[in-house]
ZALUMSE-563376 format. One record per residue (C-alpha): residue in one letter; x, y, z. Coordinates in steps of 0.05 Angstrom, whole numbers, padded with zeros to 5 digits, always signed. Last residue first. Layout:
N
aXYZ/...
***
This chain:
252
r+00178-00966+00488/r+00235-01004+00452/d+00236-01007+00380/s+00311-01011+00376/r+00326-01051+00423/t+00386-01045+00471/s+00404-01085+00540/p+00377-01158+00515/r+00339-01195+00580/a+00365-01257+00596/p+00313-01312+00584/q+00281-01345+00635/n+00270-01426+00616/t+00204-01456+00621/t+00190-01455+00548/t+00128-01444+00512/e+00120-01451+00437/g+00094-01391+00397/a+00156-01391+00354/a+00203-01455+00354/p+00232-01477+00415/a+00309-01446+00431/s+00358-01505+00437/a+00360-01537+00518/t+00422-01527+00553/s+00404-01474+00599/n+00432-01462+00665/r+00473-01401+00641/p+00408-01360+00615/p+00399-01349+00537/q+00452-01285+00513/a+00409-01239+00462/r+00449-01256+00391/r+00483-01200+00368/t+00470-01157+00299/g+00517-01120+00260/a+00533-01044+00275/g+00529-00989+00217/g+00568-00986+00156/p+00514-00941+00133/r+00469-00914+00187/a+00399-00952+00192/p+00431-01015+00205/t+00405-01079+00152/s+00376-01134+00202/s+00413-01205+00187/r+00385-01259+00135/a+00396-01329+00142/e+00316-01339+00120/a+00299-01358+00197/q+00339-01294+00215/e+00297-01259+00175/a+00225-01275+00202/a+00256-01276+00276/r+00282-01204+00264/a+00205-01201+00245/l+00178-01235+00300/v+00217-01188+00350/w+00183-01135+00320/v+00118-01159+00321/l+00115-01180+00394/d+00143-01103+00406/a+00082-01080+00370/l+00042-01131+00412/r+00067-01104+00484/n+00037-01034+00462/l-00018-01053+00444/y-00040-01096+00498/p-00014-01049+00550/l-00063-01000+00510/l-00122-01042+00512/h-00116-01069+00588/e-00155-01014+00624/g-00214-01022+00588/p-00276-00980+00555/l-00226-00923+00524/l-00276-00861+00500/g-00256-00815+00564/v-00224-00762+00525/r-00152-00772+00544/r-00172-00850+00531/l-00194-00837+00468/g-00131-00800+00438/v-00089-00859+00477/a-00124-00906+00427/r-00108-00875+00369/r-00030-00869+00390/e-00035-00937+00398/a-00081-00952+00330/r-00015-00914+00303/r+00037-00955+00336/i-00006-01027+00309/i-00001-00990+00242/t+00076-00988+00245/r+00081-01063+00272/a+00033-01082+00214/l+00086-01061+00162/e+00149-01088+00198/l+00109-01153+00202/a+00098-01150+00124/a+00178-01128+00122/s+00195-01191+00154/t+00156-01243+00118/r+00177-01203+00046/t+00256-01201+00071/e+00310-01159+00089/g+00259-01106+00082/p+00260-01063+00132/v+00319-01013+00164/v+00343-01022+00225/f+00359-00979+00282/e+00419-01000+00323/r+00451-01065+00353/p+00401-01108+00325/m+00387-01171+00367/e+00402-01236+00340/i+00345-01286+00349/r+00330-01341+00403/p+00340-01310+00460/e+00288-01253+00448/l+00234-01307+00438/e+00212-01322+00501/v+00205-01261+00537/v+00170-01229+00474/m+00124-01296+00474/r+00111-01288+00552/t+00088-01215+00547/l+00046-01229+00485/e+00010-01277+00536/d+00011-01226+00596/v-00029-01181+00558/m-00083-01230+00540/a-00086-01252+00609/s-00106-01185+00626/s-00158-01187+00581/v-00185-01136+00524/r-00257-01134+00516/t-00304-01168+00466/k-00287-01242+00472/g-00225-01244+00514/d-00258-01200+00564/v-00341-01197+00561/l-00364-01126+00542/r-00437-01123+00561/d-00419-01065+00615/w-00391-01019+00552/a-00456-01023+00527/e-00480-00948+00539/p-00406-00926+00510/t-00419-00959+00448/t-00371-01016+00422/a-00326-01000+00370/l-00259-00996+00410/e-00282-01061+00451/a-00292-01094+00384/g-00238-01080+00348/v-00185-01099+00407/v-00226-01171+00405/f-00213-01172+00333/l-00140-01156+00344/e-00137-01228+00381/r-00160-01260+00312/q-00104-01220+00278/l-00057-01248+00339/r-00073-01320+00325/l-00064-01316+00255/i+00005-01292+00265/v+00020-01345+00321/e-00004-01394+00274/a+00039-01370+00209/l+00102-01357+00250/t+00096-01444+00271/g+00140-01464+00214/l+00191-01402+00195/a+00253-01443+00232/p+00227-01503+00193/g+00241-01468+00123/l+00185-01460+00083/i+00213-01477+00008/g+00152-01530-00012/y+00118-01496-00057/q+00052-01489-00022/a+00090-01476+00045/k+00126-01416+00012/l+00058-01387-00008/g+00032-01396+00049/l+00094-01356+00096/e+00073-01295+00050/a+00002-01299+00059/r+00013-01299+00135/a+00047-01234+00129/i+00012-01203+00079/g-00044-01222+00132/l-00012-01187+00181/a-00020-01121+00146/a-00094-01136+00139/v-00098-01153+00214/a-00062-01080+00231/e-00106-01037+00175/d-00170-01060+00216/i-00134-01042+00278/t-00124-00973+00244/g-00206-00977+00224/y-00214-00994+00298/a-00188-00921+00323/e-00200-00871+00269/t-00271-00903+00278/r-00269-00875+00358/l-00240-00813+00346/d-00295-00807+00289/d-00273-00797+00218/k-00336-00835+00198/e-00381-00791+00238/i-00425-00822+00292/r-00486-00865+00291/p-00528-00864+00356/g-00536-00926+00399/g-00530-00993+00377/y-00498-01055+00412/l-00429-01040+00360/l-00429-00976+00335/g-00467-00944+00271/t-00431-00908+00218/t-00431-00833+00188/g-00412-00810+00124/d-00478-00801+00091/d-00464-00861+00047/g-00470-00900+00107/r-00539-00930+00104/g-00530-00945+00035/t-00534-01019+00050/a-00465-01041+00013/v-00445-01124+00032/l-00517-01168+00033/s-00526-01133-00033/d-00605-01122-00073/i-00603-01043-00056/p-00656-01016-00037/a-00664-00937-00062/t-00657-00883-00011/t-00584-00876-00021/r-00560-00823+00031/k-00542-00749+00003/t-00486-00704+00018/t-00467-00634+00019/v-00404-00597+00014/d-00404-00520+00040/g-00382-00540+00111/r-00406-00608+00130/g-00477-00617+00112/t-00529-00672+00112/m-00598-00681+00061/
***
């Protein structure tokens, strides 16, 4: 029996014929990667990597919506590579989750790009943000999510990523954040997902809804003066350096 306050819980002792349910967590504890002592399920670490799990699922809603469009033959060319970008981000978040879920005694076993966020991962997100910005109409003020199902799912994922970022800040404060690149990665990822949401709206010929009734519309971030090529699809590389927009609703 284990107790928390006036409430007691009992761990299942009978064997469970299941590959998923083990019963080991019936007492409200869970294990970390590479062993070590079990921790409470409301520990700062489980809160952090659990929030990452939520973000992966929310991104999955956006990707599933794009899959339905492709299945019914209504996926426009402007949305063509977005599902691939989202899947890539989902997989990278498993790296984030692994770093957060590793017991401190095994931090030296983490591998950049596989179980620990690397500087290259942050740089790649930065590149994607910079290259996507000139292809979209930039809102002039805060926007209300919901113009399309895909963009709304992306906005949901963005807010969850921001919550994961806040949880990671708390871990850093108590010395439980393994690497130096995880926080910048989450910050940049939230920026990128915001941009992807705007791109998803505009790919279906929809404009962002301003937060204020009768508020300002959107404007296109200007491409460089020496650029004559059309903007590539999401996730594609380009050598042009876009001009920076002067406003953003979620810049952090």
